[in-house]
Every structure is written in C-alpha cells, then in structure tokens.
C-alpha positions as CSV (number, residue, x, y, z in Angstrom):
1,M,30.7,-32.0,95.0
2,A,31.5,-28.8,94.3
3,Y,29.8,-29.1,91.1
4,E,26.3,-30.3,93.0
5,L,26.6,-26.5,94.7
6,A,27.5,-24.9,91.5
7,L,24.0,-26.3,89.5
8,S,21.9,-25.5,92.1
9,S,23.1,-21.9,92.5
10,L,23.0,-21.7,88.8
11,S,19.3,-23.0,88.7
12,D,17.5,-19.7,89.8
13,P,16.9,-18.2,86.0
14,T,17.7,-14.1,87.8
15,R,20.8,-16.1,89.9
16,R,22.0,-16.7,86.0
17,A,21.3,-13.7,85.1
18,V,23.6,-12.5,87.3
19,F,26.1,-14.4,86.8
20,E,25.9,-14.1,83.0
21,R,26.3,-10.0,84.0
22,L,29.8,-11.0,85.0
23,R,31.4,-12.1,81.9
24,T,32.2,-9.2,81.0
25,G,34.7,-8.8,83.4
26,P,34.7,-7.9,87.8
27,M,31.4,-5.4,88.5
28,G,30.0,-3.8,91.6
29,V,26.9,-4.2,92.8
30,A,24.8,-1.5,91.7
31,E,26.5,-2.5,87.6
32,I,25.2,-5.4,88.1
33,A,21.8,-5.0,89.1
34,S,21.8,-2.3,86.3
35,G,18.6,-4.1,83.8
36,L,17.5,-6.7,85.7
37,P,13.8,-6.4,87.5
38,V,15.4,-7.2,90.9
39,S,16.5,-4.7,94.1
40,R,20.5,-4.4,94.8
41,P,19.7,-6.1,98.0
42,A,17.8,-9.0,96.2
43,V,21.6,-9.0,93.7
44,S,23.6,-8.8,96.7
45,Q,21.8,-11.7,98.3
46,H,21.6,-14.3,95.4
47,L,25.7,-13.1,94.4
48,K,26.1,-14.7,98.3
49,V,25.1,-17.9,96.6
50,L,26.8,-18.3,94.0
51,K,30.1,-16.9,96.1
52,E,29.3,-20.2,98.5
53,A,28.4,-22.1,95.7
54,G,32.1,-21.1,94.5
55,L,31.6,-19.4,91.0
56,V,32.4,-16.1,92.1
57,V,34.7,-14.4,94.2
58,D,34.6,-10.7,95.4
59,E,37.3,-8.3,96.4
60,P,35.9,-4.6,98.9
61,R,37.3,-1.5,96.8
62,G,36.4,1.7,99.1
63,T,33.1,1.4,100.4
64,A,32.1,-1.3,97.8
65,R,32.1,-4.9,96.4
66,I,33.6,-6.0,93.3
67,Y,31.8,-9.8,91.9
68,R,34.5,-11.8,89.7
69,I,33.4,-15.0,88.1
70,H,35.9,-17.2,89.7
71,A,37.7,-19.3,87.9
72,E,38.2,-22.4,90.0
73,G,35.1,-22.8,90.2
74,L,33.6,-23.5,87.1
75,R,36.8,-25.4,86.2
76,D,35.5,-28.0,88.6
77,L,31.8,-27.4,87.3
78,R,33.0,-28.1,83.8
79,D,35.2,-31.2,85.0
80,W,32.3,-32.7,85.5
81,L,30.2,-31.9,82.6
82,D,33.5,-32.6,80.0
83,S,33.3,-36.4,81.7
84,F,29.9,-37.0,80.0
85,W,31.5,-36.3,76.8
86,D,34.8,-38.4,78.2
87,D,32.5,-41.2,78.8
88,A,30.7,-41.4,75.7
89,L,33.6,-41.1,73.6
90,T,34.9,-43.9,75.3
91,R,31.9,-46.0,74.8
92,F,32.3,-45.0,71.0
93,K,36.0,-46.1,70.8
94,D,35.0,-49.7,72.8
95,H,32.1,-49.6,70.5
96,A,34.6,-49.4,67.5
97,E,37.4,-51.5,68.3
98,R,34.7,-54.2,68.9
99,D,33.6,-53.4,65.2
100,T,37.6,-54.5,63.8
C-alpha cells in the first residue's frame, strides 16, 4: 500500500519541511537546504526517503539533481485520505435514507 510508505516518510518534521519547500516548484538540494537547520547531505537523505515513498522524483541537470513533487505519489495518498470522506458520506446517506 503506497499510502503507508508516504505517511511514514512524512512523519518526520524535517522531511515534511523538505517536501513543503517543493510546493513552489522544482529545485536542487542546495536551494531546498537553504534556511533549514540541517546540512545538505541530510537533506539529500530526506529526499532519498521521499523518493522511495514515491512522493518526489528527480532529474539530472548538469552536475546537480533537481527534485519535484511526484503527482502520482500524491494521488495515491489523496485517494486513501478521500476514502475516509467517501465512507462518511455513505454512512450519512444511509442514515438519512433510514429516517425518511
């Protein structure tokens, strides 16, 4: 289940901060690390975990790697979260139909 790996990888506050930085668009490790209280090698390790979870992808650009959010990985997580809403709406509908 892809969402379990995604949730686990986002459970770390620094990793979430790294992931949040990518909301504005693709960037390299140095740019992501700027202003974070961890080193660039640590950011690289966090990105590796996010990549393994399917939440980010990277591409080489010269000697650097550029990271961006992977929409498909987010879709898996969102589908799982949306299932809670779908279940709640179904229960509400069933309850409303019983009372009419």
